[in-house]
C-alpha positions in Angstrom: 127.9 -57.5 -180.7 131.1 -59.0 -181.9 132.6 -57.7 -185.3 134.2 -60.7 -186.8 136.0 -61.3 -190.1 136.0 -58.8 -193.2 133.4 -60.1 -195.7 134.6 -57.5 -198.6 136.2 -54.1 -199.2 135.0 -51.9 -201.9 135.7 -48.3 -203.1 134.2 -46.8 -200.4 133.4 -49.2 -197.4 134.5 -52.3 -195.8 132.1 -54.9 -194.7 132.5 -57.1 -191.7 130.8 -60.2 -190.1 129.2 -60.1 -186.7 128.0 -62.8 -184.8 124.7 -62.4 -185.8 124.2 -64.0 -188.9 121.4 -61.4 -190.3 123.6 -58.3 -189.4 127.0 -57.0 -190.7 129.0 -54.0 -189.7 130.0 -51.3 -192.3 132.7 -49.7 -192.0 133.0 -46.3 -193.6 136.7 -45.0 -195.4 138.1 -41.7 -196.5 139.3 -42.7 -199.7 137.8 -41.4 -202.9 137.3 -42.4 -206.5 136.0 -41.5 -209.4 135.4 -42.3 -213.0 134.9 -46.0 -212.3 138.4 -46.3 -210.0 141.0 -44.1 -212.5 141.0 -41.4 -210.5 141.9 -42.1 -206.5 142.3 -39.7 -203.6 141.4 -39.1 -200.0 139.1 -36.8 -198.6 139.6 -35.7 -194.8 136.8 -37.1 -192.5 134.7 -38.4 -195.6 134.0 -41.5 -193.9 132.6 -40.3 -191.0 130.6 -37.8 -193.2 128.9 -40.2 -195.2 128.3 -42.7 -192.3 126.2 -40.1 -190.3 124.8 -38.4 -193.1 123.5 -41.8 -194.4 122.2 -42.7 -191.1 120.4 -39.7 -190.8 118.6 -40.1 -193.9 118.0 -43.3 -193.6 116.0 -43.3 -190.3 113.8 -40.0 -191.9 113.0 -42.7 -194.9 111.9 -45.0 -192.1 109.5 -43.0 -190.4 107.9 -42.2 -194.2 107.6 -46.1 -194.8 110.7 -46.4 -196.9 112.1 -50.1 -196.0 116.1 -49.7 -195.2 119.2 -52.1 -194.1 120.0 -49.7 -191.5 119.9 -51.1 -187.3 122.4 -49.0 -185.7 125.0 -46.9 -185.8 128.0 -47.6 -183.2 130.8 -45.4 -184.2 131.4 -42.4 -186.4 132.1 -44.2 -188.9 130.7 -48.0 -188.2 127.1 -48.7 -188.6 125.4 -52.2 -188.1 122.9 -53.0 -190.9 120.7 -56.3 -192.3 122.7 -58.6 -194.3 121.4 -58.2 -197.8 122.1 -59.6 -201.2 122.7 -56.6 -203.2 120.2 -56.4 -206.5 123.2 -55.8 -209.3 121.3 -52.8 -210.3 122.1 -49.3 -209.6 119.1 -46.7 -210.1 119.9 -43.4 -210.6 117.4 -40.7 -210.1 117.6 -37.3 -212.3 115.6 -34.2 -211.8 117.8 -31.5 -213.2 120.5 -32.1 -215.7 124.3 -32.8 -214.8 127.3 -35.0 -215.3 126.8 -38.0 -217.7 123.3 -37.1 -218.5 124.4 -33.8 -220.2 126.9 -34.9 -221.9 124.9 -38.0 -223.5 121.9 -35.7 -224.6 123.4 -32.5 -225.1 121.3 -30.9 -222.3 122.8 -27.9 -220.4 123.9 -28.7 -217.0 121.4 -27.2 -214.4 118.4 -27.1 -216.9 115.1 -28.6 -215.1 113.9 -31.6 -216.4 110.2 -31.7 -217.5 109.8 -34.7 -215.8 112.1 -36.9 -213.4 114.0 -39.3 -215.0 115.0 -43.5 -213.8 118.0 -45.0 -215.2 119.5 -48.3 -214.1 122.8 -49.5 -214.5 124.2 -53.0 -214.6 126.2 -53.1 -211.5 130.0 -54.3 -212.8 133.0 -52.3 -212.0 134.8 -54.3 -214.9 132.2 -53.3 -217.2 132.0 -49.7 -216.1 128.4 -49.9 -215.1 126.6 -49.9 -218.7 123.1 -48.2 -218.7 120.9 -51.1 -218.8 116.5 -51.1 -219.3 114.3 -53.3 -218.0 114.5 -55.8 -221.0 118.0 -56.1 -220.3 117.1 -56.9 -216.2 114.7 -59.5 -217.1 116.5 -60.8 -220.0 119.7 -61.3 -217.1 117.2 -62.5 -214.9 118.9 -59.3 -212.3 115.1 -58.7 -210.6 111.5 -59.8 -211.4 109.1 -57.7 -212.4 107.5 -57.2 -209.7 110.7 -56.2 -207.9 111.8 -53.8 -210.3 108.2 -52.3 -210.1 108.9 -51.8 -206.1 112.2 -50.5 -206.7 111.0 -47.9 -209.5 108.0 -47.0 -207.2 110.5 -46.7 -203.8 112.8 -44.2 -205.9 110.4 -42.0 -206.7 109.0 -41.8 -203.2 112.4 -41.4 -202.1 113.1 -38.7 -204.6 110.2 -37.0 -203.4 111.1 -37.0 -199.6 114.3 -36.4 -199.9 113.9 -33.5 -202.4 111.1 -32.3 -199.6 113.1 -32.8 -196.6 116.4 -31.1 -198.3 114.7 -28.0 -199.8 114.3 -26.4 -196.3 117.9 -26.8 -195.7 118.3 -24.7 -198.7 119.9 -27.9 -200.3 118.5 -28.9 -204.3 118.7 -32.9 -205.0 120.2 -32.5 -208.6 120.3 -36.1 -208.8 121.5 -39.5 -207.0 122.2 -43.5 -207.2 120.5 -45.6 -205.0 121.4 -49.3 -204.4 118.9 -52.1 -203.2 119.2 -55.5 -201.2 117.5 -58.5 -200.4 117.2 -59.9 -196.9 116.9 -63.5 -195.9 113.5 -63.6 -196.3 113.4 -61.9 -199.9 112.2 -58.4 -198.4 113.5 -55.3 -200.7 115.4 -52.6 -198.8 117.2 -49.7 -199.4 121.1 -50.6 -198.8 124.1 -48.8 -199.4 124.4 -45.0 -198.7 122.8 -41.9 -199.1 125.7 -39.4 -199.3 127.5 -36.6 -201.0 129.2 -39.7 -202.6 126.3 -40.4 -204.3 124.1 -37.5 -204.9 124.3 -34.0 -206.5 123.7 -31.6 -203.8 124.1 -28.0 -205.0 122.9 -24.8 -202.2 119.8 -23.8 -203.6 120.7 -20.1 -204.0 123.8 -19.9 -205.0 124.1 -23.4 -207.4 127.5 -24.1 -205.5 128.1 -27.8 -205.8 128.5 -29.6 -202.3 129.2 -33.5 -203.1 131.6 -35.2 -205.4 131.8 -33.5 -208.0 134.2 -30.9 -206.3 136.5 -34.1 -206.3 135.6 -35.4 -209.6 136.3 -31.8 -211.3 139.3 -30.8 -209.4 137.5 -27.5 -207.8 139.0 -27.5 -204.5 137.2 -27.2 -200.9 136.3 -30.7 -201.1 136.2 -31.6 -197.6 134.5 -28.2 -196.8 131.7 -28.9 -199.2 131.0 -32.6 -197.3 131.2 -30.6 -193.9 128.7 -28.4 -194.7 126.5 -30.9 -195.8 126.8 -32.6 -192.4 126.2 -29.1 -190.9 122.9 -28.3 -192.3 121.6 -31.9 -192.2 122.6 -32.8 -188.8 123.2 -29.1 -187.0 126.9 -29.5 -186.7 
């Protein structure tokens, strides 16, 4: 497969066209951002870790009936994925209070929620990815009721699958962000990434944070935390 012109560059990834109109190559970067780009830095080998962790988890989810954009990992940093039109909705799944939820609602961080919370944000960096609900989604025609229902169903199922899978690795899934895309035939698939950038991972025993919060909060040992996640998932 031939790598062609760059189509897009985001905060964490570059996307390239290929000689197949239905496939693109994603190239993961070491750049790190937080607070909608207000804080910037670099995490050594982040691109390698996020690429490999994402692909590992995407392949696991595929075996459990979750359709994803994953096709093939072609290098430490690069993966071939299906070309999709991203649904402009970020889905946040929360099991334990942390981050903005604790700040907004005054729930102490680490509190187990009585019920898993599903939140939606409008994917727009210029607006700060504002929180929206299903009424906003339909009013703005971001997705149809059928599409949003499917996205919600997938998200809850992904939460159950990831929670069970990670539990065996002594990783607690606090919360995480998902994005979905539509393929050329209109099929909704899981897209973007599942990594320490997009998930809050805590050690089950020590509650040590093993994710991007170490960068956000200047906690140190950021690279070690990312490496630990890859080690536990991939045995490396």
